[in-house]
C-alpha positions in Angstrom: 47.1 13.5 -14.0 46.1 12.0 -17.4 46.3 13.8 -20.6 43.0 15.5 -21.6 42.9 14.1 -25.2 43.4 10.6 -23.8 40.5 10.9 -21.3 38.2 12.5 -24.0 39.1 9.7 -26.5 38.5 7.0 -24.0 35.2 8.6 -23.0 34.0 8.8 -26.6 35.2 5.2 -27.2 33.1 4.1 -24.3 30.1 6.0 -25.7 30.8 4.3 -29.1 30.7 0.9 -27.3 27.3 1.8 -25.9 26.1 2.6 -29.4 27.4 -0.7 -30.6 25.5 -2.6 -27.8 22.3 -0.6 -28.5 22.6 -1.2 -32.2 23.1 -5.0 -31.7 20.1 -5.2 -29.4 17.9 -3.3 -31.9 19.0 -5.5 -34.7 18.2 -8.6 -32.7 14.8 -7.1 -31.8 14.0 -6.5 -35.5 14.9 -10.1 -36.2 12.5 -11.2 -33.5 15.2 -12.4 -31.1 15.0 -9.9 -28.2 18.1 -9.7 -25.9 16.2 -7.9 -23.2 13.5 -10.6 -22.8 15.5 -11.9 -19.8 14.9 -11.4 -16.1 18.6 -10.9 -15.6 18.7 -8.0 -18.2 15.5 -6.6 -16.6 17.1 -6.7 -13.1 20.3 -5.0 -14.4 18.3 -2.3 -16.1 16.6 -1.5 -12.7 20.1 -0.7 -11.4 19.8 2.6 -13.3 18.7 3.6 -9.7 22.5 3.6 -8.9 23.6 6.9 -10.5 26.6 9.2 -10.0 25.0 9.9 -6.6 25.7 6.2 -5.7 29.1 6.1 -7.3 30.4 9.4 -5.8 27.8 10.8 -3.4 27.4 7.8 -1.2 31.1 7.9 -0.3 30.7 11.6 0.4 27.7 11.1 2.7 29.5 8.2 4.5 32.5 10.5 5.1 30.1 12.9 6.9 27.6 10.5 8.6 29.2 7.1 8.6 26.4 4.6 7.9 24.0 7.5 7.2 24.2 6.6 3.5 22.4 3.3 4.0 18.7 4.4 4.2 18.9 5.3 0.5 19.4 1.6 -0.3 17.5 0.1 2.6 14.3 1.7 1.3 14.4 0.2 -2.2 15.2 -3.2 -0.7 12.2 -3.0 1.6 9.9 -1.7 -1.2 10.9 -4.3 -3.8 9.8 -7.0 -1.4 6.3 -5.7 -1.9 6.5 -5.5 -5.7 4.6 -8.7 -6.3 1.6 -7.0 -4.8 2.1 -3.4 -5.8 4.3 -3.3 -9.0 2.6 -6.4 -10.5 -0.7 -4.5 -10.3 0.8 -1.4 -11.9 2.3 -3.5 -14.6 -1.0 -5.2 -15.4 -2.8 -1.9 -15.5 -0.1 -0.4 -17.8 -0.1 -3.2 -20.2 -3.9 -3.3 -20.5 -4.1 0.5 -21.1 -0.9 1.0 -23.1 0.4 3.5 -20.5 3.4 5.5 -21.8 4.6 7.3 -18.7 4.0 8.0 -15.0 2.0 11.1 -15.9 -0.1 9.0 -18.3 -0.7 6.4 -15.5 -2.0 9.0 -13.0 -4.0 10.9 -15.6 -5.6 7.7 -16.9 -6.6 6.6 -13.4 -8.5 9.8 -12.7 -10.8 9.9 -15.8 -8.0 10.4 -18.4 -7.6 14.0 -17.2 -5.3 16.0 -19.4 -5.0 18.7 -16.7 -3.8 16.2 -14.2 -1.3 14.7 -16.6 0.1 18.2 -17.3 0.5 18.9 -13.6 2.3 15.6 -13.0 4.6 16.4 -16.0 5.5 19.9 -14.6 6.2 18.5 -11.2 8.4 15.7 -12.6 10.4 18.0 -14.9 11.0 20.7 -12.2 11.6 18.0 -9.5 14.1 16.0 -11.6 16.2 19.0 -12.8 18.3 18.9 -9.6 19.0 15.2 -10.2 20.1 15.8 -13.8 22.3 18.7 -12.6 23.8 16.2 -10.1 24.9 14.0 -12.9 26.4 16.9 -14.9 28.2 18.1 -11.8 29.6 14.6 -11.1 30.8 14.0 -14.6 32.3 17.5 -14.8 34.1 17.1 -11.4 35.4 13.6 -12.2 36.7 14.8 -15.6 38.5 17.7 -13.8 40.0 15.3 -11.3 41.3 12.9 -13.9 42.4 15.3 -16.7 42.6 18.7 -15.0 40.8 21.9 -15.7 39.8 22.8 -19.3 40.3 26.2 -20.8 37.8 28.9 -19.5 35.6 28.7 -22.6 35.4 25.0 -22.5 32.6 24.3 -20.0 32.7 20.5 -19.3 29.2 20.3 -17.9 27.7 22.0 -21.0 29.6 19.7 -23.3 28.4 16.7 -21.3 24.8 18.0 -21.5 25.0 18.4 -25.3 26.7 15.1 -25.9 24.2 13.3 -23.7 21.3 15.0 -25.5 22.5 13.7 -28.8 23.1 10.3 -27.3 19.6 10.2 -25.8 17.9 11.3 -29.0 19.7 8.5 -30.9 18.6 6.0 -28.2 15.1 7.0 -27.3 13.4 8.6 -30.4 13.9 5.9 -33.0 10.3 4.7 -32.6 7.2 6.8 -32.4 5.2 4.2 -30.4 6.2 4.6 -26.8 4.5 1.4 -25.9 7.1 -0.4 -27.9 10.3 -1.3 -26.0 13.5 0.6 -26.4 15.5 -2.6 -26.8 18.8 -0.8 -27.5 18.4 1.6 -24.6 17.6 -1.2 -22.1 20.5 -3.3 -23.3 22.9 -0.4 -23.0 21.6 0.5 -19.5 22.1 -3.2 -18.4 25.6 -3.1 -19.8 26.4 0.2 -18.0 25.1 -1.4 -14.7 27.7 -4.1 -15.0 30.4 -1.5 -15.9 29.8 0.8 -12.9 29.5 -2.2 -10.5 32.8 -3.7 -11.6 34.5 -0.3 -11.5 33.3 0.4 -8.0 34.3 -3.1 -6.8 37.7 -2.6 -8.3 38.5 0.6 -6.5 36.9 -0.6 -3.3 39.0 -3.8 -3.3 42.2 -1.7 -4.1 41.5 0.7 -1.2 40.7 -2.1 1.2 43.5 -4.5 0.4 45.9 -2.4 -1.6 46.1 0.9 0.3 45.2 -0.7 3.6 45.3 -4.3 5.0 41.6 -5.1 4.9 38.4 -4.1 6.6 39.8 -4.7 10.1 42.7 -2.5 9.5 40.6 0.4 8.2 38.1 0.2 11.0 40.7 -0.1 13.6 42.5 3.0 12.3 39.2 5.0 12.3 38.5 3.8 15.9 41.9 5.1 17.0 41.2 8.6 15.6 39.2 10.6 18.2 37.7 12.8 15.5 36.6 9.8 13.4 35.6 7.2 16.0 32.1 8.5 16.5 31.3 7.7 12.9 31.4 4.0 13.8 28.5 4.4 16.1 24.9 3.8 15.0 23.5 6.7 12.8 27.1 7.9 12.5 27.0 9.2 16.1 24.9 12.2 15.1 22.2 12.9 17.5 18.7 13.4 16.1 19.4 11.3 13.0 16.8 8.7 14.0 14.0 10.6 12.3 16.2 11.3 9.4 16.8 7.6 8.9 13.1 6.9 9.0 12.2 9.6 6.5 15.1 8.8 4.2 14.1 5.2 4.1 10.5 6.2 3.3 11.7 8.6 0.7 13.8 6.0 -1.1 11.0 3.5 -0.9 8.8 5.9 -2.9 11.7 6.9 -5.2 12.2 3.4 -6.5 8.6 3.4 -7.6 8.0 6.9 -8.9 11.2 8.3 -10.3 10.3 8.7 -14.0 13.4 6.7 -15.1 12.4 3.8 -12.6 8.9 3.8 -13.9 10.3 3.7 -17.5 12.5 0.7 -17.0 10.3 -1.1 -14.5 6.9 -0.7 -16.2 7.2 0.7 -19.8 10.2 -1.5 -20.8 9.0 -4.6 -19.0 8.4 -7.5 -21.4 7.2 -10.2 -19.0 5.3 -9.7 -15.7 7.1 -12.9 -14.4 10.5 -11.1 -14.5 9.5 -9.4 -11.2 10.2 -12.7 -9.4 13.9 -12.6 -10.3 14.2 -8.9 -9.8 12.8 -9.1 -6.3 16.0 -10.7 -5.1 18.5 -9.8 -7.8 18.1 -6.0 -7.5 18.7 -6.0 -3.7 21.7 -8.2 -4.3 23.1 -5.6 -6.8 22.5 -2.9 -4.2 24.4 -4.8 -1.6 27.3 -5.5 -3.9 27.7 -1.8 -5.0 27.6 -0.6 -1.4 29.9 -3.1 0.3 33.0 -0.9 -0.2 31.4 2.5 0.5 32.6 2.8 4.1 36.1 1.5 3.4 36.6 4.1 0.6 35.1 6.9 2.7 37.2 6.0 5.8 40.2 5.4 3.6 39.8 8.9 2.2 39.4 10.5 5.6 42.5 8.7 6.8 44.5 9.6 3.7 43.4 13.2 3.5 43.1 14.2 7.2 43.3 17.9 6.5 39.9 17.9 4.7 41.4 19.6 1.6 39.8 17.0 -0.7 36.1 16.9 -1.4 34.8 13.6 0.0 32.5 13.1 -3.1 35.7 12.7 -5.1 37.5 10.1 -2.8 36.7 7.3 -5.3 38.9 9.1 -7.9 41.4 11.0 -5.7 42.6 8.0 -3.8 43.9 6.1 -6.8 45.2 9.3 -8.4 47.2 10.1 -5.2 48.9 6.8 -5.5 49.6 7.2 -9.3 47.1 4.4 -10.1 46.1 6.1 -13.3 44.7 3.0 -15.0 42.4 2.3 -12.0 41.4 6.0 -11.9 40.5 5.8 -15.6 38.4 2.7 -14.9 36.6 4.6 -12.1 36.0 7.5 -14.4 34.3 5.2 -16.9 32.3 3.7 -14.1 31.1 7.1 -13.0 30.4 8.1 -16.5 28.3 5.0 -16.9 26.3 5.8 -13.7 25.6 9.4 -14.9 24.9 8.7 -18.5 22.6 5.8 -17.8 20.4 7.9 -15.5 20.4 10.9 -17.9 19.4 8.8 -20.9 16.5 7.0 -19.3 15.3 10.0 -17.3 15.2 12.4 -20.3 13.5 9.8 -22.4 10.8 9.4 -19.8 10.4 13.1 -19.2 10.4 13.9 -23.0 7.5 11.4 -23.4 5.6 13.1 -20.6 6.2 16.5 -22.0 5.1 15.5 -25.5 2.1 13.4 -24.5 0.8 15.1 -21.4 1.8 18.7 -21.7 2.3 19.8 -25.4 -0.1 17.5 -27.3 -3.2 18.2 -25.2 -2.6 21.9 -25.7 -2.1 21.6 -29.4 -5.1 19.3 -29.8 -7.3 21.8 -28.1 -6.0 24.7 -30.2 -8.3 24.4 -33.2 -6.4 27.1 -35.1 -3.6 24.6 -35.7 -6.1 22.2 -37.4 -4.1 19.2 -36.4 -6.9 16.8 -37.4 -6.4 17.8 -41.1 -2.6 17.3 -41.2 -1.5 14.3 -43.3 1.2 13.0 -40.9 2.0 14.0 -37.4 4.8 11.6 -36.7 7.4 14.1 -37.6 5.8 16.7 -35.2 5.8 14.1 -32.4 9.4 13.2 -32.9 10.4 16.9 -33.1 8.6 17.6 -29.8 10.3 14.8 -28.0 13.8 15.6 -29.3 13.3 19.3 -28.5 12.1 18.3 -25.0 15.3 16.2 -24.5 17.6 19.1 -25.4 15.5 21.6 -23.3 15.5 19.3 -20.2 19.2 18.8 -20.3 19.9 22.5 -20.8 17.6 23.3 -17.9 19.5 20.7 -15.8 22.7 22.5 -16.8 21.2 25.8 -15.9 20.2 24.5 -12.4 23.7 23.2 -12.0 25.0 26.7 -12.7 22.5 28.5 -10.5 22.2 26.3 -7.4 24.2 23.0 -7.9 27.4 24.3 -6.5 25.8 25.1 -3.1 25.0 21.4 -2.2 26.8 18.1 -2.1 25.8 15.4 -4.5 23.6 13.5 -2.1 21.7 16.6 -1.0 20.9 17.5 -4.6 19.6 14.0 -5.2 17.4 14.1 -2.0 15.7 17.2 -3.3 14.6 15.3 -6.4 13.5 12.3 -4.3 11.3 14.5 -2.2 9.7 15.9 -5.4 8.8 12.5 -6.9 7.5 11.3 -3.5 4.6 13.7 -4.1 3.2 11.2 -6.7 2.8 8.4 -4.2 -0.6 9.3 -2.6 -2.3 9.8 -6.0 -0.7 6.7 -7.6 -0.9 4.3 -4.7 -4.3 5.5 -3.6 -5.5 5.2 -7.2 -4.7 1.5 -7.5 -6.2 0.5 -4.1 -8.9 3.0 -3.3 -11.9 3.6 -5.7 -12.9 6.7 -3.8 -10.0 8.8 -5.0 -11.1 11.6 -7.3 -9.5 13.9 -9.9 -10.1 16.9 -7.8 -8.4 15.3 -4.8 -5.4 14.1 -6.8 -5.0 17.6 -8.4 -5.2 19.4 -5.0 -2.9 16.9 -3.3 -0.2 17.1 -6.0 -0.4 20.8 -6.2 -0.3 21.3 -2.4 2.6 18.9 -1.9 4.6 20.4 -4.8 4.1 24.0 -3.5 5.4 22.9 0.0 8.3 21.2 -1.7 9.2 24.3 -3.7 9.0 26.5 -0.6 11.0 24.2 1.8 13.6 22.8 -0.6 13.8 24.6 -4.0 13.7 28.2 -2.8 16.3 27.6 0.0 18.6 26.1 -2.7 18.3 29.4 -4.7 18.8 31.4 -1.5 22.0 29.6 -0.6 23.2 30.2 -4.2 22.5 33.9 -3.6 19.8 34.1 -6.2 17.4 35.0 -3.4 18.1 37.1 -0.2 19.5 34.9 2.5 17.2 36.7 5.0 14.4 34.7 3.4 15.9 31.6 5.1 16.9 33.2 8.4 13.8 35.4 9.1 11.1 34.1 6.7 9.3 36.2 4.0 8.6 39.7 5.2 10.2 38.8 8.5 7.4 36.3 9.5 9.3 33.8 11.7 6.5 31.2 11.4 7.0 31.0 7.7 10.7 30.3 7.7 11.2 27.6 5.0 13.5 25.5 7.2 11.3 25.8 10.3 7.8 26.1 9.0 5.2 27.0 11.6 7.8 26.9 14.3 8.9 23.2 13.7 12.6 23.4 14.2 15.4 20.9 15.0 14.8 18.7 12.0 17.1 18.2 9.0 15.9 19.9 5.8 14.6 16.7 4.0 12.7 15.4 7.0 11.1 18.8 7.6 10.1 19.2 4.0 8.7 15.6 3.7 6.6 15.9 6.8 4.9 19.2 5.7 4.6 18.2 2.1 3.0 14.9 2.9 0.6 16.4 5.4 -0.5 18.9 2.7 -0.6 16.3 -0.1 -2.4 13.4 1.7 -4.7 15.8 3.5 -5.9 17.5 0.3 -6.1 14.2 -1.6 -8.2 12.4 0.9 -10.2 15.4 2.1 -11.4 16.5 -1.4 -12.0 12.9 -2.5 -14.3 12.3 0.4 -16.0 15.7 0.0 -17.2 15.1 -3.6 -18.0 11.8 -5.3 -16.1 10.9 -8.5 -17.7 11.3 -11.9 -18.9 8.5 -14.2 -15.6 8.3 -16.2 -13.6 8.4 -13.0 -15.7 5.6 -11.5 -15.1 3.5 -14.6 -11.4 4.1 -14.6 -11.2 3.5 -10.8 -12.9 0.1 -11.3 -10.5 -0.8 -14.1 -7.4 0.1 -12.0 -8.4 -1.2 -8.5 -10.0 -4.4 -9.8 -7.5 -4.9 -12.7 -7.1 -8.6 -11.9 -10.9 -9.2 -12.1 -11.3 -7.4 -15.5 -9.7 -8.8 -18.7 -9.4 -5.4 -20.3 -10.9 -2.0 -20.9 -14.6 -2.0 -21.9 -15.4 -0.6 -25.3 -16.0 3.2 -25.6 -19.6 4.2 -26.2 -20.2 6.0 -29.4 -20.0 5.7 -33.2 -17.4 6.4 -35.9 -16.7 5.2 -39.4 -13.8 3.0 -40.0 -12.2 5.4 -42.6 -12.3 8.2 -40.0 -10.7 6.1 -37.4 -8.0 4.9 -39.9 -7.2 8.5 -40.9 -6.8 9.5 -37.2 -4.5 6.6 -36.5 -2.4 7.0 -39.6 -1.7 10.7 -38.8 0.0 9.7 -35.6 1.6 6.2 -36.2 2.2 6.4 -40.0 0.4 4.9 -42.9 2.1 1.5 -42.8 1.5 0.9 -39.1 -2.1 2.0 -39.4 -2.6 -0.4 -42.4 -1.1 -3.2 -40.4 -3.3 -2.5 -37.4 -6.5 -2.3 -39.4 -5.6 -5.4 -41.4 -5.3 -7.3 -38.1 -8.6 -5.9 -37.0 -10.2 -7.0 -40.2 -8.9 -10.6 -39.9 -10.2 -10.8 -36.3 -13.6 -9.4 -37.4 -13.6 -6.7 -34.7 -17.0 -5.0 -34.3 -17.3 -1.3 -34.7 -17.7 -0.4 -31.0 -14.6 -2.5 -30.2 -12.8 -0.9 -33.1 -13.1 2.6 -31.5 -11.6 1.2 -28.3 -8.7 -0.5 -30.1 -7.8 2.7 -32.1 -7.9 4.7 -28.9 -5.6 2.1 -27.3 -3.2 2.3 -30.3 -3.2 6.1 -30.0 -2.6 6.0 -26.3 0.7 4.2 -27.0 1.8 7.2 -29.1 0.4 10.3 -27.5 -0.8 9.1 -24.1 -4.3 8.2 -22.9 -5.4 11.8 -22.2 -4.4 13.0 -25.7 -5.9 10.0 -27.4 -9.1 10.6 -25.5 -9.2 14.2 -26.7 -8.3 13.2 -30.3 -11.0 10.6 -30.7 -13.6 12.9 -29.3 -13.3 14.9 -32.5 -14.4 12.0 -34.7 -16.5 9.8 -32.3 -20.1 10.7 -31.7 -20.4 9.8 -28.0 -23.6 8.2 -26.8 -24.0 9.7 -23.4 -25.6 7.7 -20.7 -28.9 9.0 -19.4 -29.6 9.1 -15.7 -31.9 6.1 -16.0 -29.2 4.2 -17.8 -26.7 5.0 -15.1 -29.1 3.8 -12.5 -29.8 0.6 -14.4 -26.1 -0.1 -14.8 -25.5 0.5 -11.1 -28.5 -1.7 -10.1 -27.2 -4.4 -12.4 -23.7 -4.1 -10.9 -25.1 -4.3 -7.3 -27.2 -7.3 -8.3 -24.2 -9.0 -9.7 -22.2 -8.4 -6.5 -25.2 -9.6 -4.4 -25.6 -12.7 -6.5 -21.9 -13.3 -6.4 -22.0 -13.2 -2.6 -25.0 -15.5 -2.4 -23.3 -17.9 -4.8 -20.2 -17.9 -2.6 -22.4 -18.6 0.5 -24.2 -21.4 -1.3 -21.0 -22.9 -2.4 -19.7 -22.9 1.2 -22.9 -24.4 2.4 -22.7 -27.1 -0.2 -19.1 -27.9 0.8 -20.2 -28.2 4.5 -23.2 -30.4 3.5 -20.9 -32.6 1.5 -18.5 -33.0 4.4 -21.4 -33.8 6.7 -22.8 -36.3 4.2 -19.4 -38.0 4.0 -19.1 -38.1 7.8 -22.7 -39.5 8.1 -21.9 -42.1 5.5 -18.8 -43.1 7.3 -20.8 -43.3 10.5 -23.4 -45.5 8.9 -20.8 -47.8 7.6 -19.3 -48.0 11.1 -22.7 -48.6 12.6 -23.3 -51.3 10.1 -20.1 -53.0 11.0 -20.8 -52.6 14.7 -24.3 -54.1 14.2 -22.9 -57.2 12.4 -20.2 -57.6 15.1 -22.7 -57.1 17.8 -25.1 -59.7 16.4 -22.2 -62.1 16.1 -21.1 -61.6 19.7 -24.6 -61.8 21.1 -25.2 -65.0 19.1 -22.1 -66.5 20.5 -23.0 -65.4 24.0 -26.5 -66.9 23.8 -25.3 -70.1 22.2 -23.1 -71.1 25.1 -25.7 -71.2 27.9 -28.4 -72.6 25.6 -26.1 -75.4 24.5 -25.3 -76.2 28.2 -29.0 -76.2 29.2 -29.9 -78.4 26.3 -27.1 -80.9 26.9 -27.8 -81.3 30.6 -31.6 -81.5 30.0 -31.1 -84.3 27.5 -28.8 -86.2 30.0 -31.5 -85.9 32.7 -34.2 -87.0 30.2 -32.3 -89.9 28.8 -31.1 -91.2 32.2 -34.0 -91.3 34.6 -32.1 -93.7 36.9 -29.3 -91.2 37.7 -28.4 -91.1 41.4 -30.1 -88.3 43.3 -26.8 -86.5 44.0 -25.8 -86.6 40.3 -29.3 -85.5 39.2 -29.2 -82.6 41.7 -25.8 -81.5 40.4 -27.0 -81.5 36.8 -30.2 -79.6 37.8 -28.0 -77.0 39.6 -26.0 -76.5 36.4 -29.2 -76.1 34.4 -30.5 -73.5 36.9 -27.2 -71.6 36.9 -27.0 -71.5 33.0 -30.7 -70.5 32.9 -29.9 -67.6 35.3 -26.8 -66.7 33.2 -29.0 -66.8 30.0 -31.6 -64.6 31.7 -28.9 -62.1 32.8 -27.3 -62.0 29.4 -30.7 -61.4 27.7 -31.3 -58.6 30.1 -27.9 -57.1 29.3 -28.5 -57.3 25.6 -31.8 -55.6 26.0 -30.2 -52.9 28.1 -27.5 -52.3 25.5 -30.2 -52.1 22.8 -32.2 -49.5 24.7 -29.1 -47.5 25.6 -27.8 -47.4 22.0 -31.2 -46.5 20.5 -32.1 -43.9 23.2 -35.3 -45.8 24.2 -34.0 -46.5 27.8 -36.4 -45.2 30.5 -34.8 -43.0 33.2 -36.4 -42.1 36.5 -34.0 -39.5 38.0 -34.4 -38.0 41.4 -32.4 -36.7 44.3 -30.8 -39.7 46.0 -28.7 -40.3 49.1 -25.7 -42.2 47.6 -24.6 -43.4 51.1 -28.0 -45.0 51.7 -27.9 -46.6 48.2 -24.5 -48.2 48.9 -25.6 -49.5 52.3 -28.7 -51.1 50.7 -26.7 -52.6 47.9 -24.1 -54.0 50.2 -26.8 -55.7 52.3 -28.5 -57.2 49.1 -25.2 -58.7 47.9 -24.2 -60.0 51.4 -25.2 -63.6 50.6 -23.0 -63.5 47.5 -19.9 -62.6 49.6 -20.8 -65.2 52.2 -21.0 -67.9 49.6 -17.5 -66.8 48.3 -16.2 -66.7 51.9 -15.1 -63.1 51.2 -15.3 -59.9 53.3 -17.1 -56.8 52.1 -16.0 -53.6 53.9 -17.7 -50.2 53.6 -16.0 -46.9 54.3 -18.7 -44.3 54.2 -18.9 -40.8 55.7 -21.7 -39.9 58.1 -23.3 -37.5 55.7 -22.9 -36.6 52.0 -24.6 -34.2 49.6 -27.3 -35.6 47.4 -26.9 -36.4 43.7 -29.5 -36.4 40.9 -29.6 -39.9 39.2 -31.7 -42.9 38.5 -31.6 -44.9 41.8 -32.3 -48.3 40.2 -29.6 -47.7 37.5 -27.0 -46.8 40.1 -27.9 -49.9 42.1 -27.4 -51.9 38.9 -23.9 -50.4 38.5 -23.0 -51.1 42.1 -24.3 -54.7 41.9 -22.3 -55.3 38.8 -19.1 -54.0 40.3 -19.5 -55.9 43.6 -20.5 -59.1 41.7 -17.4 -58.9 39.5 -15.2 -58.2 42.6 -16.7 -61.1 44.6 -16.3 -63.4 41.5 -12.6 -62.8 41.1 -11.3 -62.7 44.7 -9.8 -65.9 46.3 -12.3 -67.7 48.6 -11.3 -67.5 52.2 -8.9 -64.7 51.6 -10.9 -62.3 49.5 -11.5 -58.7 50.5 -13.7 -56.2 48.8 -13.9 -52.6 49.9 -16.4 -49.9 48.8 -15.6 -46.3 49.7 -17.5 -43.1 49.3 -15.9 -39.6 49.3 -16.7 -36.0 48.2 -14.4 -34.2 45.7 -14.7 -31.0 43.7 -18.4 -30.8 42.7 -18.9 -34.6 42.7 -19.1 -37.8 44.8 -16.6 -40.6 44.1 -17.2 -44.3 44.7 -14.3 -46.7 44.7 -14.8 -50.5 44.6 -11.5 -52.3 45.2 -10.5 -55.9 45.6 -7.4 -58.0 46.2 -8.0 -60.3 43.3 -5.6 -61.1 40.3 -5.9 -57.5 38.9 -5.9 -56.4 35.2 -3.0 -55.8 32.9 -2.5 -52.3 31.7 -3.1 -53.1 28.0 -6.5 -54.7 28.8 -7.9 -52.1 31.2 -9.9 -50.2 28.6 -10.9 -53.4 26.7 -13.0 -54.6 29.6 -15.5 -51.8 28.9 -16.0 -53.0 25.3 -19.5 -54.2 24.5 -18.1 -56.5 21.8 -15.8 -58.4 24.1 -17.0 -62.0 24.6 -17.6 -63.2 28.1 -15.0 -65.9 27.7 -12.2 -63.6 26.5 -9.4 -63.2 29.1 -8.5 -59.5 28.7 -7.2 -59.4 32.3 -5.6 -61.5 34.9 -9.0 -62.6 36.0 -10.4 -66.0 35.1 -13.2 -64.9 32.9 -14.8 -61.8 31.5 -17.8 -60.0 32.7 -20.0 -59.9 29.7 -21.7 -56.6 28.8 -22.1 -55.5 32.4 -19.2 -53.1 32.5 -20.1 -51.5 29.2 -23.6 -50.9 30.4 -22.3 -49.6 33.7 -20.1 -47.0 31.9 -23.0 -45.9 29.7 -25.2 -45.4 32.8 -22.6 -43.3 34.7 -21.9 -41.2 31.6 -25.6 -40.6 31.1 -25.7 -39.3 34.7 -22.8 -36.9 34.0 -20.1 -38.8 35.6 -17.3 -41.2 34.4 -16.3 -44.8 35.2 -12.7 -46.1 35.0 -10.4 -48.8 36.4 -7.0 -48.6 38.0 -5.1 -51.9 38.4 -1.9 -53.8 38.0 -1.8 -57.6 37.2 -1.4 -59.5 40.5 -2.2 -56.5 42.7 -6.0 -56.3 42.6 -8.3 -53.9 40.8 -10.1 -50.7 41.8 -13.2 -49.6 39.8 -14.1 -46.0 40.4 -16.9 -43.7 39.2 -18.1 -40.2 39.9 -21.5 -38.6 40.0 -21.9 -34.8 39.9 -23.6 -33.1 42.9 -27.1 -31.8 42.4 -27.3 -28.0 42.0 -27.2 -26.4 45.4 -26.5 -29.8 47.1 -23.0 -28.9 48.3 -24.3 -25.6 49.8 -27.2 -27.4 51.5 -24.8 -30.0 53.0 
């Protein structure tokens, strides 16, 4: 046990160090060199979430439930992953509207309602009192553990409350403008976050590797103990904890957003929206680090104190104390002090701002007897209200600790506060994403949720502390079983937090949505809803309608921010040549940073002559807004149509360029094809003309060549004309139902002389009967003649064999024309269908090409709905195949 004066001296020395850190940060800020304008400082300040609950209570919960402490840290990790969508929007709204607190945020969203801001403030103060009492209890218990009990008249918790009140006043009420940043406070909180992390890691490492032989040793010992082994199971081996895990995770997700201290450091103290990017991964990393040794410390305490005589919440301190590690115990004490003081400082600053701006000031401003508008300077009054609120809140926290705090473990006390601030979620989240939310709905939802919270959590705490009859819990009020606070309407078997969250959220969300849908929002609510929901579309708040003289506005502003600050503000307005209507809005914005949006709205109403909108003006505005939306949609559609047209134009231009290239290439090929037979005809004609005395045999041979080239020329011209008609779509088609078997027999007979000249055999393999197809008979004959002619041309005379086969397959007839000629290499099989291939090109193993015939044949077959292809290997013959679809109903008829 350490000496009490030593512990007290070290505690005050540590608080003095915090003062030094805060003073240094404030001096740097005054010099224009902020130390908190860093994403790392910002992320560390968010760790104010880790309070004495984390430092002591997580170990206590782990000692009871094993991994059951994790949902409190899983929730924030999940929620912070959504911050770039949710929190960034809240940040943008708050900066544009100079929001001063969570109550101010919700009140501003719903038409700057002072009543709603007051309700939020009352809920926040009452809901956070258990959390503040938790910190007082933790510091008091840790002091007793380290230094022993104080004399009866020396109440540790009371002294801690008073010292923290003085400390908070010094930190948080130096400036009257809440929209300014508390540089010193944020720097001190970031420093405390490092201290408590290092202290917890130190004791965790000592327990793991000093008291035991590592993680494996601790877990093995726990597994060997029958009473402790179930704690290694999922959910700590406690049946029914699945629902508890789910609700605790949801609860902590909402707490990281709507605890007043979290809103203060995350939103009000934020200096750069971009800091969120770093915080999204740094804050979860901090949470992981500070929780890595929770289970080893909890299990180590259970193993070291098997009789249960030591409170599990104090394992962090009692373990090193039991081994005479007094220096380590002192470090842990300072870490716990950091965790508690950091929370209390920021929480009371946030709550005092809410009390002043959203509870006291609206009441004073409406009490005309005080004649506040005639007072020369109200800054002293504002500071007095905030400082008084800080003292009152901490004393109320101390009172709750004395009344009900002893009946619960640390974690249970913290969860009661978490459930209270979760009631802000429907109104706050609904307000930034749903324009239909109304002031009535938000008021009803918050009130209903808070009443259920009081009934199911707060009153049971008083009953267990014997401030209410215990029969209230066991039998319900007036003996009505259905109204038992812990089994409302007969729903039993749930843990207290899950039970309270289910019923409070049903009441809250039901009232919020139901009343919002039942009655449309007013004009001011609509305006604020648009500004909040569409914050990324609007650059700022539109000017307030009305008139007021500049001297009147200056006097109002000077009363609340001081003469110098008002002079500086109006000097800047004058340099920027701000118009009068915009001046009203800017003054209201400046006031909002001091007394909140609701109070600023009330204050300016006394000097601004509002120009109310008539019904016709409202209709005109709505019509104009709807027209703007309609034109915006039309403009977007036209833009998309223009993009599509541009793409189509580019594609068409590319197609035209391709067609132009193809035309030039086609003309070149055709010219070459025509030149060859023409040259031959001309040459042999000149020989015959110039040599009339040629022998008859020689003359006959030359005449035969001329006739052959003339036929070739005639065929080529016909093919060119066919290609031209096919490409241009001018080809004439005479389709009818044809018997393909009969067409093949007729074509084979017509080409018989060709095969006899080549001394080749033509074989036909045809079924007795086949279904009819719809096609142009002459065109199909043209395809067959072309395929048979090519086959006869390329087979070896005397040994050549060509076979034509007809068969029916799924929905089509297939014709195969195969030969035993030289075949076609694989790389040239597709080239033979190219219309640009010259007749003399050797794309295959065959002696010469086939001109445009195969290209024309493929186009004919494709036009008829079939396809034409070749299968071959060089040296093993070729097989040309094509299919034609059966005519509708032909297969059934066959």
